MDAnalysis code that builds the backbone (N, CA, C; Angstrom):
import MDAnalysis as mda
import numpy as np

u = mda.Universe.empty(609, n_residues=203, atom_resindex=np.repeat(np.arange(203), 3), trajectory=True)
u.add_TopologyAttr("name", ["N", "CA", "C"] * 203)
u.add_TopologyAttr("resid", np.arange(1, 204))
u.add_TopologyAttr("resname", ["MET", "LEU", "LEU", "SER", "PHE", "ILE", "ARG", "GLN", "ILE", "ALA", "VAL", "SER", "THR", "ALA", "CYS", "LEU", "LEU", "LEU", "ALA", "ALA", "LEU", "ILE", "SER", "VAL", "SER", "SER", "PRO", "ALA", "TYR", "ALA", "THR", "SER", "LYS", "PRO", "GLU", "GLY", "PHE", "ASP", "GLN", "LEU", "SER", "GLU", "ARG", "ILE", "GLN", "SER", "ARG", "TRP", "ASN", "ASN", "LYS", "LEU", "LEU", "ASP", "LEU", "GLU", "TRP", "ASP", "ASP", "LEU", "VAL", "PRO", "ASP", "GLY", "PHE", "ARG", "ALA", "ASP", "ALA", "ILE", "LEU", "ASP", "GLN", "TYR", "ASP", "PRO", "GLU", "ARG", "ILE", "ALA", "GLN", "LEU", "THR", "ASP", "ASP", "ASP", "PRO", "LEU", "ILE", "GLN", "GLU", "ILE", "MET", "GLY", "LYS", "LEU", "GLU", "GLU", "ALA", "TYR", "ARG", "SER", "ALA", "PRO", "VAL", "VAL", "GLY", "ALA", "LEU", "ASP", "SER", "GLN", "PRO", "VAL", "ARG", "LEU", "GLY", "GLY", "PHE", "VAL", "VAL", "PRO", "LEU", "GLU", "VAL", "THR", "PRO", "GLU", "GLY", "ILE", "THR", "GLU", "PHE", "LEU", "LEU", "VAL", "PRO", "PHE", "PHE", "GLY", "ALA", "CYS", "ILE", "HIS", "VAL", "PRO", "PRO", "PRO", "PRO", "SER", "ASN", "GLN", "ILE", "LEU", "TYR", "VAL", "LYS", "SER", "GLU", "ILE", "PRO", "VAL", "SER", "GLU", "ASP", "THR", "LEU", "MET", "ASP", "ALA", "VAL", "TRP", "VAL", "SER", "GLY", "ARG", "ILE", "SER", "VAL", "GLU", "GLY", "ALA", "THR", "THR", "GLU", "LEU", "ALA", "GLN", "ALA", "GLY", "TYR", "THR", "LEU", "TYR", "ALA", "GLU", "HIS", "ILE", "VAL", "PRO", "VAL", "GLU", "TYR"])
u.atoms.positions = np.array([
    [-9.027, -30.530, -20.404],
    [-8.820, -30.355, -18.962],
    [-8.744, -28.879, -18.601],
    [-7.924, -28.118, -19.370],
    [-7.755, -26.701, -19.048],
    [-9.055, -25.943, -19.227],
    [-9.778, -26.215, -20.348],
    [-11.028, -25.507, -20.570],
    [-12.035, -25.836, -19.481],
    [-12.057, -27.094, -19.049],
    [-12.945, -27.477, -17.950],
    [-12.567, -26.730, -16.678],
    [-11.262, -26.605, -16.443],
    [-10.784, -25.889, -15.258],
    [-11.191, -24.424, -15.313],
    [-11.088, -23.818, -16.506],
    [-11.463, -22.411, -16.663],
    [-12.955, -22.224, -16.426],
    [-13.766, -23.176, -16.921],
    [-15.207, -23.081, -16.673],
    [-15.512, -23.169, -15.187],
    [-14.766, -24.014, -14.471],
    [-14.968, -24.130, -13.027],
    [-14.582, -22.842, -12.319],
    [-13.572, -22.139, -12.847],
    [-13.204, -20.839, -12.299],
    [-14.373, -19.878, -12.423],
    [-15.042, -19.898, -13.567],
    [-16.179, -18.999, -13.789],
    [-17.321, -19.318, -12.829],
    [-17.596, -20.615, -12.633],
    [-18.655, -21.012, -11.698],
    [-18.305, -20.578, -10.288],
    [-17.040, -20.775, -9.898],
    [-16.598, -20.390, -8.563],
    [-16.777, -18.901, -8.346],
    [-16.429, -18.096, -9.356],
    [-16.559, -16.648, -9.233],
    [-18.006, -16.249, -9.028],
    [-18.916, -16.887, -9.752],
    [-20.330, -16.565, -9.601],
    [-20.823, -16.897, -8.206],
    [-20.321, -17.969, -7.639],
    [-20.781, -18.391, -6.313],
    [-20.262, -17.493, -5.196],
    [-19.274, -16.656, -5.479],
    [-18.742, -15.768, -4.457],
    [-19.754, -14.711, -4.035],
    [-20.861, -14.610, -4.768],
    [-21.893, -13.639, -4.414],
    [-22.749, -14.119, -3.249],
    [-22.514, -15.325, -2.747],
    [-23.317, -15.905, -1.680],
    [-23.517, -14.975, -0.507],
    [-22.422, -14.492, 0.070],
    [-22.537, -13.693, 1.283],
    [-23.208, -12.359, 1.046],
    [-23.165, -11.882, -0.200],
    [-23.785, -10.595, -0.499],
    [-25.284, -10.714, -0.687],
    [-25.806, -11.933, -0.857],
    [-27.215, -12.114, -1.167],
    [-28.052, -12.532, 0.030],
    [-27.405, -12.754, 1.208],
    [-28.120, -13.262, 2.358],
    [-27.818, -12.418, 3.572],
    [-28.749, -12.344, 4.507],
    [-28.565, -11.485, 5.669],
    [-29.310, -12.044, 6.867],
    [-28.587, -12.231, 7.999],
    [-29.188, -12.621, 9.266],
    [-28.479, -11.852, 10.361],
    [-29.010, -11.919, 11.575],
    [-28.405, -11.190, 12.691],
    [-27.079, -11.805, 13.082],
    [-26.162, -10.981, 13.633],
    [-24.827, -11.430, 14.008],
    [-24.741, -11.628, 15.513],
    [-23.796, -12.470, 15.996],
    [-23.598, -12.635, 17.423],
    [-23.009, -11.372, 18.031],
    [-23.092, -11.259, 19.340],
    [-22.647, -10.047, 20.024],
    [-21.133, -10.034, 20.203],
    [-20.515, -8.910, 19.839],
    [-19.106, -8.641, 20.088],
    [-19.018, -7.226, 20.658],
    [-17.853, -6.870, 21.161],
    [-17.665, -5.509, 21.650],
    [-17.900, -4.521, 20.508],
    [-18.580, -3.410, 20.828],
    [-18.926, -2.455, 19.781],
    [-17.755, -1.561, 19.392],
    [-16.706, -1.465, 20.214],
    [-15.549, -0.650, 19.856],
    [-14.751, -1.358, 18.766],
    [-14.182, -0.575, 17.871],
    [-13.438, -1.158, 16.765],
    [-12.155, -1.808, 17.275],
    [-11.817, -2.989, 16.777],
    [-10.661, -3.727, 17.288],
    [-9.339, -3.100, 16.875],
    [-8.291, -3.483, 17.579],
    [-6.947, -3.008, 17.260],
    [-6.584, -3.402, 15.836],
    [-5.987, -2.483, 15.116],
    [-5.587, -2.740, 13.745],
    [-6.670, -2.468, 12.722],
    [-7.850, -2.051, 13.192],
    [-8.961, -1.797, 12.277],
    [-8.616, -0.733, 11.244],
    [-7.881, 0.301, 11.674],
    [-7.568, 1.409, 10.762],
    [-6.562, 1.017, 9.682],
    [-5.979, -0.179, 9.779],
    [-5.051, -0.651, 8.758],
    [-5.771, -1.343, 7.597],
    [-7.071, -1.578, 7.777],
    [-7.855, -2.236, 6.746],
    [-8.238, -1.257, 5.645],
    [-8.505, -1.765, 4.466],
    [-8.941, -0.912, 3.371],
    [-10.323, -0.335, 3.695],
    [-10.651, 0.753, 3.030],
    [-11.957, 1.373, 3.250],
    [-13.088, 0.409, 2.912],
    [-12.873, -0.395, 1.888],
    [-13.897, -1.373, 1.503],
    [-14.194, -2.332, 2.649],
    [-13.130, -2.854, 3.275],
    [-13.342, -3.798, 4.362],
    [-13.863, -3.087, 5.603],
    [-13.368, -1.892, 5.874],
    [-13.885, -1.138, 7.019],
    [-15.387, -0.910, 6.898],
    [-15.869, -0.771, 5.675],
    [-17.295, -0.537, 5.466],
    [-18.132, -1.741, 5.863],
    [-17.512, -2.901, 6.058],
    [-18.227, -4.111, 6.466],
    [-18.495, -4.136, 7.979],
    [-17.953, -3.183, 8.725],
    [-18.107, -3.165, 10.190],
    [-19.568, -2.891, 10.547],
    [-20.150, -3.749, 11.391],
    [-21.552, -3.582, 11.766],
    [-21.722, -3.246, 13.243],
    [-20.650, -2.644, 13.819],
    [-20.603, -2.285, 15.247],
    [-20.424, -3.493, 16.161],
    [-20.243, -4.670, 15.565],
    [-19.977, -5.875, 16.345],
    [-18.782, -6.646, 15.786],
    [-18.762, -6.754, 14.456],
    [-17.683, -7.473, 13.775],
    [-17.668, -7.066, 12.312],
    [-16.693, -7.597, 11.578],
    [-16.605, -7.362, 10.150],
    [-17.434, -8.411, 9.426],
    [-18.498, -7.977, 8.797],
    [-19.391, -8.876, 8.079],
    [-18.845, -9.058, 6.665],
    [-17.894, -9.962, 6.526],
    [-17.103, -10.059, 5.296],
    [-17.847, -10.712, 4.139],
    [-17.404, -10.362, 2.940],
    [-17.741, -11.079, 1.726],
    [-16.465, -11.743, 1.229],
    [-16.609, -12.735, 0.376],
    [-15.446, -13.520, -0.022],
    [-14.388, -12.699, -0.742],
    [-14.801, -11.699, -1.499],
    [-13.791, -10.913, -2.216],
    [-12.964, -10.040, -1.277],
    [-13.425, -9.860, -0.024],
    [-12.635, -9.114, 0.958],
    [-11.370, -9.869, 1.364],
    [-11.324, -11.166, 1.107],
    [-10.172, -11.992, 1.469],
    [-9.077, -11.960, 0.405],
    [-9.360, -11.285, -0.704],
    [-8.428, -11.247, -1.836],
    [-7.776, -9.866, -1.922],
    [-6.451, -9.784, -1.895],
    [-5.792, -8.475, -2.055],
    [-6.207, -7.798, -3.355],
    [-6.316, -6.489, -3.325],
    [-6.712, -5.730, -4.510],
    [-5.780, -6.027, -5.685],
    [-6.364, -6.292, -6.816],
    [-5.589, -6.509, -8.030],
    [-5.140, -7.936, -8.266],
    [-5.335, -8.831, -7.293],
    [-4.865, -10.204, -7.473],
    [-5.901, -11.047, -8.209],
    [-5.419, -11.812, -9.193],
    [-6.225, -12.815, -9.890],
    [-5.409, -14.096, -9.973],
    [-5.930, -15.169, -9.416],
    [-5.200, -16.424, -9.443],
    [-5.033, -16.957, -10.856],
    [-5.946, -16.601, -11.757],
    [-5.871, -17.111, -13.121],
    [-5.200, -16.136, -14.086],
    [-4.492, -15.137, -13.558],
    [-3.860, -14.124, -14.410],
    [-2.835, -14.740, -15.354],
    [-2.296, -15.907, -15.007],
    [-1.311, -16.563, -15.860],
    [-1.884, -16.838, -17.246],
    [-3.201, -17.011, -17.356],
    [-3.830, -17.311, -18.638],
    [-3.720, -16.146, -19.618],
    [-3.516, -14.940, -19.086],
    [-3.404, -13.764, -19.959],
    [-2.161, -13.824, -20.838],
    [-1.206, -14.676, -20.480],
    [0.042, -14.763, -21.229],
    [-0.069, -15.657, -22.470],
    [-1.213, -16.314, -22.618],
    [-1.351, -17.289, -23.693],
    [-2.516, -16.932, -24.612],
    [-2.415, -17.361, -25.842],
    [-3.462, -17.149, -26.837],
    [-4.589, -18.149, -26.578],
    [-5.792, -17.688, -26.218],
    [-6.878, -18.616, -25.899],
    [-7.269, -19.507, -27.077],
    [-7.148, -18.998, -28.302],
    [-7.495, -19.816, -29.464],
    [-6.514, -20.972, -29.631],
    [-5.252, -20.687, -29.355],
    [-4.259, -21.759, -29.452],
    [-4.483, -22.796, -28.357],
    [-4.767, -22.329, -27.143],
    [-4.997, -23.246, -26.032],
    [-6.170, -24.173, -26.339],
    [-7.227, -23.621, -26.949],
    [-8.427, -24.393, -27.234],
    [-8.154, -25.543, -28.200],
    [-7.083, -25.432, -28.972],
    [-6.761, -26.460, -29.970],
    [-5.841, -27.546, -29.414],
    [-5.323, -27.365, -28.218],
    [-4.375, -28.321, -27.650],
    [-5.093, -29.452, -26.926],
    [-4.441, -30.601, -26.880],
    [-4.980, -31.747, -26.151],
    [-4.461, -31.734, -24.717],
    [-5.127, -32.515, -23.863],
    [-4.774, -32.521, -22.447],
    [-3.347, -32.996, -22.187],
    [-2.801, -33.801, -23.084],
    [-1.439, -34.315, -22.878],
    [-0.368, -33.458, -23.544],
    [-0.769, -32.322, -24.091],
    [0.208, -31.435, -24.703],
    [1.104, -30.822, -23.629],
    [2.421, -30.755, -23.858],
    [3.334, -30.188, -22.865],
    [2.970, -28.757, -22.445],
    [2.447, -27.961, -23.363],
    [2.076, -26.597, -23.018],
    [0.901, -26.576, -22.039],
    [-0.079, -27.455, -22.265],
    [-1.209, -27.551, -21.346],
    [-0.715, -27.959, -19.958],
    [0.201, -28.919, -19.922],
    [0.741, -29.367, -18.643],
    [1.473, -28.225, -17.936],
    [2.195, -27.424, -18.716],
    [2.905, -26.277, -18.145],
    [1.922, -25.268, -17.554],
    [0.875, -24.954, -18.318],
    [-0.115, -23.974, -17.847],
    [-0.826, -24.480, -16.593],
    [-1.221, -25.745, -16.605],
    [-1.914, -26.313, -15.446],
    [-1.038, -26.258, -14.195],
    [0.256, -26.545, -14.380],
    [1.170, -26.486, -13.243],
    [1.266, -25.083, -12.672],
    [1.333, -24.088, -13.552],
    [1.411, -22.701, -13.093],
    [0.110, -22.262, -12.409],
    [-1.021, -22.691, -12.969],
    [-2.309, -22.355, -12.359],
    [-2.437, -22.963, -10.968],
    [-2.080, -24.232, -10.851],
    [-2.194, -24.909, -9.564],
    [-1.306, -24.245, -8.511],
    [-0.103, -23.847, -8.909],
    [0.797, -23.175, -7.973],
    [0.236, -21.816, -7.569],
    [-0.326, -21.071, -8.535],
    [-0.929, -19.774, -8.221],
    [-2.101, -19.933, -7.268],
    [-2.871, -20.984, -7.436],
    [-4.010, -21.235, -6.545],
    [-3.541, -21.591, -5.134],
    [-2.491, -22.419, -5.051],
    [-1.997, -22.838, -3.729],
    [-1.348, -21.691, -2.966],
    [-0.715, -20.761, -3.673],
    [0.075, -19.718, -3.020],
    [-0.592, -18.346, -3.086],
    [-1.898, -18.313, -3.273],
    [-2.610, -17.035, -3.381],
    [-2.395, -16.189, -2.130],
    [-2.063, -14.904, -2.278],
    [-1.771, -14.049, -1.116],
    [-3.024, -13.719, -0.308],
    [-2.811, -13.388, 0.957],
    [-3.916, -13.043, 1.852],
    [-3.865, -11.550, 2.190],
    [-4.924, -11.070, 2.830],
    [-4.988, -9.677, 3.288],
    [-4.464, -9.642, 4.722],
    [-3.215, -9.236, 4.883],
    [-2.556, -9.305, 6.184],
    [-3.243, -8.510, 7.274],
    [-3.882, -7.388, 6.911],
    [-4.508, -6.526, 7.910],
    [-5.722, -7.173, 8.569],
    [-6.209, -8.284, 8.009],
    [-7.348, -8.971, 8.629],
    [-6.943, -9.781, 9.854],
    [-5.662, -9.973, 10.056],
    [-5.192, -10.839, 11.145],
    [-5.764, -10.410, 12.494],
    [-6.373, -11.364, 13.198],
    [-6.925, -11.199, 14.551],
    [-8.223, -10.395, 14.607],
    [-8.791, -10.063, 13.462],
    [-10.035, -9.298, 13.456],
    [-11.234, -10.212, 13.743],
    [-12.260, -9.688, 14.425],
    [-13.499, -10.450, 14.610],
    [-14.326, -10.372, 13.337],
    [-14.682, -11.513, 12.772],
    [-15.339, -11.514, 11.466],
    [-16.509, -12.496, 11.439],
    [-17.330, -12.331, 10.418],
    [-18.351, -13.318, 10.083],
    [-18.317, -13.527, 8.578],
    [-18.475, -14.792, 8.166],
    [-18.425, -15.115, 6.746],
    [-19.385, -16.268, 6.479],
    [-20.124, -16.177, 5.384],
    [-21.032, -17.248, 5.008],
    [-20.417, -18.156, 3.975],
    [-20.562, -19.471, 4.143],
    [-19.993, -20.411, 3.190],
    [-20.463, -21.826, 3.458],
    [-19.743, -22.781, 2.880],
    [-20.115, -24.182, 2.993],
    [-19.025, -24.981, 3.712],
    [-19.450, -26.011, 4.435],
    [-18.560, -26.819, 5.270],
    [-18.025, -28.015, 4.490],
    [-16.698, -28.174, 4.524],
    [-16.042, -29.375, 4.003],
    [-15.336, -30.021, 5.193],
    [-15.868, -31.118, 5.731],
    [-15.349, -31.670, 6.990],
    [-13.940, -32.236, 6.881],
    [-13.170, -32.021, 7.951],
    [-11.834, -32.602, 8.071],
    [-11.744, -33.547, 9.261],
    [-12.330, -33.130, 10.368],
    [-12.287, -33.920, 11.602],
    [-13.711, -34.136, 12.090],
    [-14.145, -35.395, 12.099],
    [-15.511, -35.719, 12.512],
    [-15.451, -36.621, 13.739],
    [-16.107, -36.206, 14.820],
    [-16.198, -36.983, 16.050],
    [-17.637, -37.484, 16.195],
    [-17.898, -38.376, 17.143],
    [-19.288, -38.807, 17.366],
    [-20.223, -37.649, 17.666],
    [-19.678, -36.546, 18.191],
    [-20.505, -35.380, 18.525],
    [-20.728, -34.469, 17.328],
    [-19.875, -34.574, 16.307],
    [-20.017, -33.712, 15.137],
    [-18.673, -33.310, 14.559],
    [-18.683, -32.294, 13.729],
    [-17.492, -31.828, 13.021],
    [-16.790, -30.753, 13.845],
    [-15.515, -30.935, 14.118],
    [-14.763, -29.966, 14.917],
    [-13.703, -29.219, 14.111],
    [-13.337, -29.738, 12.969],
    [-12.403, -29.065, 12.072],
    [-12.925, -29.206, 10.655],
    [-12.929, -28.091, 9.930],
    [-13.428, -28.141, 8.565],
    [-12.875, -26.993, 7.742],
    [-13.039, -27.102, 6.438],
    [-12.734, -26.011, 5.535],
    [-14.031, -25.263, 5.255],
    [-13.962, -23.939, 5.281],
    [-15.093, -23.106, 4.871],
    [-14.783, -22.611, 3.475],
    [-15.683, -22.895, 2.542],
    [-15.458, -22.559, 1.133],
    [-16.652, -21.768, 0.598],
    [-16.459, -21.020, -0.506],
    [-17.516, -20.115, -0.968],
    [-18.641, -20.765, -1.743],
    [-18.456, -22.009, -2.200],
    [-19.525, -22.639, -2.972],
    [-19.568, -24.135, -2.674],
    [-20.740, -24.709, -2.819],
    [-20.953, -26.119, -2.509],
    [-20.141, -27.007, -3.446],
    [-19.502, -28.029, -2.871],
    [-18.749, -29.000, -3.658],
    [-17.289, -28.682, -3.839],
    [-16.851, -27.482, -3.433],
    [-15.437, -27.126, -3.559],
    [-14.581, -28.099, -2.762],
    [-13.464, -28.490, -3.337],
    [-12.474, -29.392, -2.721],
    [-12.928, -30.849, -2.733],
    [-14.169, -31.121, -3.171],
    [-14.660, -32.498, -3.207],
    [-15.101, -32.854, -4.628],
    [-16.110, -32.146, -5.129],
    [-16.647, -32.436, -6.451],
    [-15.930, -31.672, -7.560],
    [-15.312, -30.563, -7.204],
    [-14.548, -29.758, -8.172],
    [-13.231, -29.368, -7.510],
    [-12.228, -28.946, -8.302],
    [-10.940, -28.550, -7.715],
    [-11.096, -27.413, -6.708],
    [-10.182, -27.309, -5.746],
    [-10.253, -26.233, -4.753],
    [-10.136, -24.865, -5.395],
    [-10.782, -23.858, -4.801],
    [-10.570, -22.479, -5.258],
    [-9.191, -22.005, -4.803],
    [-8.783, -20.792, -5.133],
    [-7.513, -20.273, -4.622],
    [-7.465, -20.359, -3.099],
    [-6.262, -20.515, -2.565],
    [-6.133, -20.710, -1.116],
    [-6.662, -19.537, -0.309],
    [-6.673, -18.314, -0.879],
    [-7.230, -17.183, -0.138],
    [-8.757, -17.157, -0.185],
    [-9.340, -18.210, -0.771],
    [-10.785, -18.402, -0.749],
    [-11.153, -19.654, 0.041],
    [-10.237, -20.097, 0.889],
    [-10.461, -21.265, 1.741],
    [-10.021, -20.927, 3.160],
    [-10.884, -21.192, 4.131],
    [-10.550, -20.973, 5.529],
    [-10.523, -22.312, 6.254],
    [-9.470, -22.534, 6.999],
    [-9.405, -23.682, 7.901],
    [-10.061, -23.268, 9.208],
    [-11.117, -23.970, 9.591],
    [-11.903, -23.579, 10.761],
    [-11.745, -24.600, 11.877],
    [-11.469, -24.091, 13.078],
    [-11.437, -24.919, 14.281],
    [-12.571, -24.461, 15.183],
    [-13.374, -25.410, 15.638],
    [-14.526, -25.080, 16.459],
    [-14.564, -25.959, 17.703],
    [-14.677, -25.331, 18.874],
    [-14.799, -26.100, 20.107],
    [-16.192, -26.710, 20.234],
    [-17.161, -26.125, 19.555],
    [-18.522, -26.651, 19.561],
    [-18.722, -27.461, 18.283],
    [-18.921, -28.777, 18.388],
    [-19.076, -29.598, 17.184],
    [-20.248, -29.144, 16.322],
    [-20.030, -29.213, 15.017],
    [-21.054, -28.837, 14.044],
    [-21.726, -30.108, 13.540],
    [-23.037, -30.094, 13.476],
    [-23.775, -31.258, 13.014],
    [-23.471, -31.558, 11.555],
    [-23.380, -32.844, 11.236],
    [-23.164, -33.242, 9.843],
    [-24.358, -32.887, 8.969],
    [-25.479, -32.559, 9.581],
    [-26.654, -32.137, 8.815],
    [-26.416, -30.827, 8.084],
    [-25.377, -30.073, 8.481],
    [-25.105, -28.773, 7.869],
    [-24.375, -28.882, 6.534],
    [-23.939, -30.071, 6.154],
    [-23.058, -30.212, 4.995],
    [-23.707, -29.795, 3.680],
    [-25.007, -29.853, 3.601],
    [-25.691, -29.515, 2.360],
    [-26.083, -28.041, 2.290],
    [-25.972, -27.337, 3.397],
    [-26.469, -25.967, 3.463],
    [-25.372, -24.982, 3.835],
    [-25.584, -23.725, 3.499],
    [-24.634, -22.672, 3.859],
    [-24.764, -22.327, 5.335],
    [-23.639, -21.920, 5.925],
    [-23.628, -21.525, 7.335],
    [-22.904, -20.191, 7.479],
    [-23.243, -19.475, 8.532],
    [-22.479, -18.306, 8.956],
    [-21.487, -18.777, 10.014],
    [-20.226, -18.407, 9.862],
    [-19.211, -18.722, 10.864],
    [-18.621, -17.411, 11.370],
    [-18.663, -17.218, 12.690],
    [-18.130, -16.008, 13.304],
    [-17.001, -16.372, 14.250],
    [-15.987, -15.507, 14.318],
    [-14.868, -15.739, 15.223],
    [-13.690, -14.865, 14.843],
    [-12.526, -15.207, 15.360],
    [-11.295, -14.462, 15.075],
    [-10.571, -15.101, 13.909],
    [-10.221, -14.280, 12.940],
    [-9.535, -14.794, 11.760],
    [-8.023, -14.610, 11.918],
    [-7.276, -15.542, 11.387],
    [-5.819, -15.478, 11.385],
    [-5.332, -15.613, 9.954],
    [-4.264, -14.894, 9.612],
    [-3.694, -15.011, 8.270],
    [-2.703, -16.164, 8.191],
    [-2.634, -16.957, 9.234],
    [-1.825, -18.171, 9.201],
    [-2.591, -19.237, 8.425],
    [-2.001, -19.763, 7.389],
    [-2.664, -20.764, 6.570],
    [-2.557, -22.156, 7.173],
    [-3.107, -23.121, 6.447],
    [-3.074, -24.510, 6.913],
    [-3.051, -25.434, 5.707],
    [-2.207, -26.454, 5.778],
    [-2.154, -27.465, 4.736],
    [-2.985, -28.657, 5.171],
    [-3.975, -29.024, 4.379],
    [-4.824, -30.163, 4.709],
    [-4.765, -31.171, 3.568],
    [-5.336, -32.333, 3.804],
    [-5.311, -33.377, 2.776],
    [-6.192, -33.017, 1.576],
    [-7.091, -32.070, 1.752],
    [-7.994, -31.694, 0.668],
    [-7.549, -30.455, -0.090],
    [-6.953, -29.502, 0.630],
    [-6.582, -28.241, -0.025],
    [-5.709, -27.419, 0.904],
    [-5.056, -26.429, 0.315],
    [-4.287, -25.442, 1.072],
    [-5.221, -24.299, 1.445],
    [-5.329, -24.006, 2.733],
    [-6.163, -22.898, 3.203],
    [-5.287, -21.690, 3.482],
    [-5.709, -20.522, 3.016],
    [-4.927, -19.309, 3.217],
    [-5.141, -18.668, 4.569],
    [-6.284, -18.957, 5.202],
    [-6.623, -18.364, 6.492],
    [-7.024, -19.456, 7.482],
    [-6.958, -19.101, 8.764],
    [-7.499, -19.936, 9.829],
    [-8.551, -19.117, 10.569],
    [-9.675, -19.738, 10.888],
    [-10.738, -19.057, 11.622],
    [-11.062, -19.861, 12.873],
    [-10.936, -19.196, 14.025],
    [-11.258, -19.836, 15.301],
    [-12.716, -19.521, 15.609],
    [-13.587, -20.479, 15.303],
    [-15.024, -20.241, 15.333],
    [-15.548, -20.107, 16.760],
    [-16.404, -19.119, 16.948],
    [-17.084, -18.916, 18.213],
    [-18.593, -19.070, 18.082],
    [-19.058, -19.008, 16.845],
    [-20.508, -19.071, 16.613],
    [-20.741, -19.570, 15.198],
    [-21.558, -20.601, 15.054],
    [-21.877, -21.155, 13.740],
    [-23.382, -21.384, 13.662],
    [-24.018, -20.759, 12.686],
    [-25.471, -20.909, 12.527],
    [-25.798, -21.096, 11.046],
    [-26.913, -21.755, 10.745],
    [-27.324, -21.898, 9.339],
    [-27.693, -20.549, 8.738],
    [-27.454, -20.415, 7.455],
    [-27.922, -19.251, 6.706],
    [-29.412, -19.429, 6.450],
    [-30.156, -18.405, 6.704],
    [-31.589, -18.418, 6.450],
    [-31.860, -17.550, 5.227],
    [-32.355, -18.163, 4.179],
    [-32.597, -17.441, 2.919],
    [-33.923, -16.687, 2.993],
])
């Protein structure tokens, strides 16, 4: 179980390159830098495109934080020899799950206008479409594989319903981000994004 979980961590990390590999035009926002912009790190400030912060997933993670850092405390060779029902494995899994649920956020991003590319995991579906969903960095997160760290999950509220046809493809979501998290039946989200514009990613 633990080794499978670690492999999923590696796959998740590779998928975080999504936003860095694709590029489309952004919706219009005021060109002046928003309040609190100077509190952001230089790395995140460099994402400013004169309209909004064109974020990548690693921008949501505080510098130096690793959700799987707990694994550094254990001998990997010993772990590899343990069975899934071993008390030590259960202890490690519990610590990993807690670290994933309580992953810290970048406070200076609060209320900033942003855009982020990711995949839709529906929470609220109406006859018109999806109005509440989780935005995640790779396809299948929270459904086919365990959720990524909470600072890699955004709870999105959209006044404009999103078509269920988008579930298989990546989308750009633009709007105001909040560092207020959300607890959902599928996963703990570290951020909330009030969507103003949602479009498919064009490769």
